[in-house]
N, C-alpha and C positions, 0 to 999 in steps of 0.2 A: 551548300559549298560549301558552309565552313567545313565541312569533314572534308571535303577533298584538299582543301589549305590544308589542312593540318597535316592530312597524310603528304603532300609536295613537302612540307615544313621540317617533316620527320622525315623524308628522303633525303632530303639536303643533309640536314645535320647529323646524320647515318653516315654519307658520302664523304663528308666532312670530315668526321673523325676516321672515316678507315685511310684514307688519305694522308693526314696528321702524325697517325700510328707509323703508317710506312717512311716517312718524311723524317722524322725526328728519330735520333742514332739508338736503337736498342737499347737495355737496361745491360748495365752492365755486367756480367756474366767469368766466373771464375775461368782461368785460361790455364790448359796446363798442368792440373795438377796429380795426373795418373801417377798411382805408386810403379815403376819397378821390378820388373823382377828381378830376383838376386843374381846379383854376376858372378857367385862362385857356379849358378847352372852354366854356365859357358867358359869359365875362366880355365879350364884345362885348354881347351882350343885357342882362348886368345892369348893366353901366356905361348903356346907352340908358333902362333902369327908374330910377336913380340919377338920371342928371341930369334926367330927367323931373321928378323928384320935386323935386331943389333949384328948379327953377322954379317950382313950383306953392310953393312956400314964400318965392322971391324974389316973386313977383307980390303974395302978395299981406302980404310983409312978417311975416312970422313965422320966429323961432329955432326950429329943431327943438332937442329938448331931444338932450339925452348919451347916449353909448352904455348900453346896460342891461348890469346886471353877468353874469355868463358866466351863473353858474348860474339866474339870470332867466330868460336864453334857453334853458338848458336843460329851464327847468319848462313851458316855450312851445312846443317844439317837444315834449314830450312828454304833455304833457295833448293839444296837437293829433292828434298820429300816434300815440298807443296809447290816447287815455282816460282817460289818467291823472297823478300826480305821478311825480319819479323816487326811485329806491327811497335807502337808504341806500347800496348798497351801488353802487350807479350811482354816485352823490354822487361815494364815494371812489374809484374809480374814471376820471367826471372829470375830478377835480381833482390827479389823478396824471399826469395828461399834460401837457406844453409849454402852457404858457397860448395861443402862435397854432393849435396843435390842435384844442383840446378841442374848441370848436362841432360844428366841419367830420366829427372823428372822433367825436363824440357821435349826430350823426344820421344819419351811414352807416349805423352800428351799427344803430339804429333802425328802417331801411328796411331793415335785411338780418334785421329779428327778424320772427318772425308773429305779435307781438302787433301789430305796426301791419298786416298784410295782412288778421288777420281783426277791428280795428279802422275801418279805412275799408273793409272789406268792409260792412259792416252801415250806414254812411254811405249810401256808394252803393245799398243793397239797398232803403233811404228813400226813396234818390232817384227806385231806379228802378221800386219797386212798392208804394212807399207804409210803412204803418203796419200795415195791416189781415193777417189770417190769413186773409185768400181763401178760394174755396171751398173744402169738404170734397174729400180724397182726389187734387182735379187739380191739387193746388198746396203744393207743397212750400218753406215758405220757410227752415227751416235749409238744406238740401241747398241755394237758389239762392243762398243768402250765403256756404256753404261755394268755392262754387264759385266765384264770385269772391274768396274767399281766396286759391283756392291756384293762380288767374291771374293774383293781385299779385304772390303768392310766384314765381313762375316769370317776375317780370319782361313782362309781356304786354303790347302796345301798345295803347290806349286803344280806336284805334277799332277793332282785332277785337275787340275785350270787344264792343262796340255790333253790327257788324255781329251777333256771333252771338245777340245779344237781342233784334235786326230778322228775324232771318229764318233761325232752326235750326226743324226739324224734328222731332218724335218725341214719346219720352214724356217727361214732364215730370221721371222719375228719373232716365230716362240720358240723358236730353238736359238738364241744369239751365237751362240759359237758356232753356230755352222756358217757365220758370215764368211768364218776362215776358208774355206772352200769357195765360196758362192761371189770372194772377191774378184777368183781368180776365172767366173763365167766367161766364157766368149760365144758370143748372141748370131756370130756368122756361122762359128764350126757345133755350135748347140750343145756343147760340153765344158766340163769343168777344165781346166788345165793345169795338167796333171807334172807336167815338168819344172810348171811354175810354185804350184805345189810341194814337190820332193825340194826345189833350190831355196823356196822359203821353211821348209823343216830342217835343211842340212844348216841353215844360218843362222837362224833363231832359236831351234831348240839343242844340235850338234855343235855349234861353232867353228864351223867349215865348212869352206868355199867349194864343193864338189860340185856344183854347177860351173865352175870354170872349167869342167871334163862334158860338157851338155854336148856340143859337136865333136870333138877328138881330145885322146890322152890327156891329160894336166901334164903340162912340160914341165915343171919345179916339185912337183908332189905325185904320190903315188898314186893318186886318182886315176880311174880311168875313164874313159863314155862308158862303158857297160856297167861302170859299179854307180852312175850318175842315172843311168832309162832303167837301170833295178829297183831304185829307190822310188823312180817315181812310177813305177810301174805297181805297189801300194793302193795309188787315182786310179789304176786302171779301171777297175770295176765300179768305180764314183759315179752316178748320176744325177739329173737334176732333172725332176720333173712337177705337178701339181702340188704334191705333197711334201715337196722340198729335196732335200738332200738326202740319198739312200743308194745302199748297196746291191748290184743286180751281175749280170752279165757282161762278159767285154777283156778287151789285153791293151794292156798299151803297149804301141810297137813303133820300135824306133826303122825310122827314114832311111836309105842310104841315099844322100844327098846326090850320087854322081846317075846309080840308075833307077832313083825313085822306086825302089825296091822297098815294100814293106817287112816287119820280122816281127813277129810278138815275142815280147821282153819277158820275162817272171818275174816276181819277188822277189827281191834280195835285200838285206842289209849290209852294209859298209863292213861292218864288223862286230864281233860278239854273235854270232847265226845262233850259238847256242839259248840265248835267254828268248827266242822269239818262240812264243806258245803256242800250241798247235792249235787250238782252238780259237775259232771266230771268225769275224771277216777280217779281209786285208789291211783295213785303218785298222781294225778294234788290234790284231797284231801287231802292226809298227807304234803303233800307240803307246802296247805293253811293253813290248821292246824299249822304246825313246824311256819311260818311267819306271821303269826296274831297277832300283836302288844299286844293283851289281855294274850298272852300264854307266860309266862315271863322266858322259858328255852331256849328260843333258844340264846336273850339279854345275861340273866344269863352266859351262858356255851362260850360264843365271850365275855364276857368283864373278861373270868376268863382267860381265853386264852390268849391275846392279855395283859394284866396285868404281864402273866407268859413271853411272850415274851420281853416285854418292864424293867423286873424286872429279870429275866434270873429263876423264880420264882412263884409258883402259890399263889392267894388268898386262895384256897383251892387244895391242893396236896391231892391225884390224880386231875389232871387238868380237867379230861373227869371223875371223879368223885364225882361230887357234893352232891352227893345221901348218901355220906359218914359218913355227918356234919349230925348232931342234927339239927341246927340254922345256916344258911349261913353270912360270914359276911356282918353287915351293910353296907360298903364301897362297897362291890359288888353290892346289893340292888341298892344303889345308884346309882350305873354308869350305870344298867343295863337299870333302869330305862330310865336313861336319852336317854339312846343308841335306847331303841324302841321308844322312843316321840318323838326322832328327827331323825326318818328318818333311823336306822341303821348304821349311816353316821358314816364311820369305821377313816378315820380323826379326825372328832371331839374328838370322844375317844381318840386316842391317844393325841391330844394337851390335852384334860383333865388330864390324867393319867399324860404324861409329866409335866403338872402344880402343883401337890401335890406337899404338904410340902415332903411326901413321898418319892417322886422320886429326891427332892432336897437336900435331907439331907446327909451328909457327908456320908464314910465310915470307918473314924474314928472319934475318939476323944482321948482328955488325961484325960480321965475317965477312967472308967470302961465299955466296950461294952458284955452285955449279951445275952442272946439266947432270954431271953423275949426283950430285944432288936430290935433285927431282926423280931421276931413273933409281933411283933406289928407296926413295919415299923418303929421306931423311929432312925434304923440307916441304912444307904441303905447295903441292905444282900451280903456281898462275896460271889460269886459264880462262879467257873469253867467256861471258855470258853466253846463253843461249835467248835466240829472240823473245819467247816465252818468260824467261828467267827476268830480261833488261823489261819487258812491258808490267809481267806481277809486281816486280819491285819499284817502278814506278809509280801503279797507281795505289799499290801497301805505301807507299812513302808521304803519298798525297792525300793522306786519312791516319787520323789519329787510332779510332779503334783498327778490329781485326777485322777483313772485311773476310766474310764468311755467306753461304746461303743463309744465314740467318740476318742479315747486314739489310739494311732499310732497299726500297724498291727501286731507286737513284741509283745506289751504289751500284747494285749489280746488273742496271741496264747501260751504266756506263762501263765498266767492266766486259760488260756478253758485246755494245757493239765498239768498244775501242781495240779490243785484245786481237781480235782476228783479222783487220785493217791494219792496225801495226804491225804485224806480226809480217803481213804479206810486204807492206815496204821496207821493212827493218831487210826482208830476207830470212824465209825459211830455208834449212839446211835438208829438210825433207828426214828421209833416211839417215842422211850423216850427223847423228846427234851428236858426234863429238870430232868434228872440222875442226879444226885448228889454222887456218886459215886467218889472214890479219883482217882487222875491220876494214870499213869502205867509207871513205865517203860522204855517200848518200846516208847511211847509217848517222853519222856526226852530225850532218845536217838536221837529219830529222827527230835528234835530243837536243840538240842546239832551236830550232824555228818550229820544231812537228806541232799541228795540234792539239792533239792530246796533252804531252808536256805543258801547255800552255794553259791548258782545261783544270790541268793537276793543281799548276801553280799560284791561278793567278787570282786574285782578292775576292776570295768567294766566302760565305758562312759556313759551308760544309770542308773547304780545303782544308790542308793541317795548316800550312804559313801562317793564315789570316787568324786563327785560332790560336794558334803557337804565339803570333804578335799579341791576341787582345788578351791573353790567360797568361801568360808568363810573369812571375812578380819580380822576373828583373831583365836587365839586359842580359846576362850572363845564365840564367837558367835560359833564355829565350834561344841563344848562340847552342846549348848543351843540348836541348830539347831537338834543333831542329837535326844536330848530326847526329842523335842515336836513332830520327827516325827515318832517315833518307841513308845512311852510312853504319846504323850499329855499333857504334862507338863514339867515345865523348871526343870531343874537341884536343887538342896537342894545348900546351900553352900559350904557342904562336899564335894558333888561329884563334885560341879564344880571344885574345890581344885582341885580333887583326878585325875579326869581325862584331867583334860587343863596342871596339870606339867607333861601329858606323852606325850605331843606335842610341848611341847617347845624347839623350833631352830629344829624342826624335817617339813622336804621337800620332793617334790615327788613322789618316789612309799614308801618311806620309810611311808610317812604319810599317804596315804590312806592306806594301810597296818596297822597302830595302827586304822584309823577311823573302816577300817575294823572287826577290836580287839572291838571295842565301841561297834559298830553295834550289834557284837555277841554277849554281856556281854547283853544285854542291852535285848534284843531277847529271852535270856534263863532268865532275871530274871522271878519269881513268880508274880511280877504285871503286865509282858505284859500279862501271858496268864491266868488274872481273870480277869471280870467286877465289880467295885468296884466305 
């Protein structure tokens, strides 16, 4: 009997230790200490981009804004690459470094962080397969997204990822890139949808809306209906069976809507046909043509999208319609040429964009900022945060340590449970990632009265507001710390004086309630919900 009792006690102690280990914050770890590659590696391209920007400003007689504060740039990088604001832990690490190294080291740390791979994988998943859940059983969205994240973590070149998406064979579980194809599977017709695949290839990888010519010739561009269906014909021999996706017999057919007659269509690319190889399946040929370094379309489409993710606004809008402009911006072509000539290195592209004068300009000025300033990137554009950035920032601001996959279990569960619900309630723009529509009343009410906001700022041992109230050595430090954690900046003298006065002589639970009020105010400020 005594042996069983001892065993029972051992189980209790072991379980308690495991639970305590998950509840307590993880041991402090160094953040963002990776050394970046020398700027000299991409200096020529960076100088060419900055020269083109200055040329535009001079031609329009615009005075660009001054350089943005380091913390503002850190916030932009964190929002763009991890979907959240920097944690107080990261800010302390950031400011402990020499000023001339801060931004580059911080960026390099983010690029080595799994949070970057996971966040960018979600953004690319939306680009490749949209936001739908896809057909039951034969489509695994989470598996697809995880595969992209793994490839980004391994620093795999973008063109190799694209080739796998287009040409992979096998089961959607064992070969995750085949989900790019299976998402279009039509259970009624028992086959994949060649037309949907053509539309996705055109928009995601070519940056053109050739699918506007699906039913008739494009009214404003040179695309013909035949061009679209010739692109779709590359998927005319793509089938799904017990072994997954494979290539076999068959042809894509164009149906005459008046007569119902169907005519087989032979595959043909919309431009640069000389780059199509002679050997391989149709999908392999299409993949090779897409990723040929002599074909500028893939690099241009991706540069425009990555620029949009960094600035919350593309160089050419809409982001997937480069064909809508007569002449592409010189900045885009310079970056695209560099991207293609350096092995489609996404991290290099991000470093380049983050180092441009456009990215490091302030969003405000003592003088007037006109539409021309933002159109030419003479000022960093003011844009609303996407829903996932709002909730990501809210959750991180409520925690002093950085929230990662290594965080304690309660933090991870809270984030997982709250993030999806918040985005649905806030309003997910779907594939329209760069929607510029104004905010809504329900969005404001969700931030003002929502359960998630309340849970992240209430008096609680784990919440940042309570910990700041308990641990700050002075009222001044408490106000400053709250501003850093929520807005990634220090308060102005006027703000400092205003809120510090409300903490004077307040102790205990009353002090925590005052800090909760301050947190609520900052989270509901316009500044928190905008990229700037």
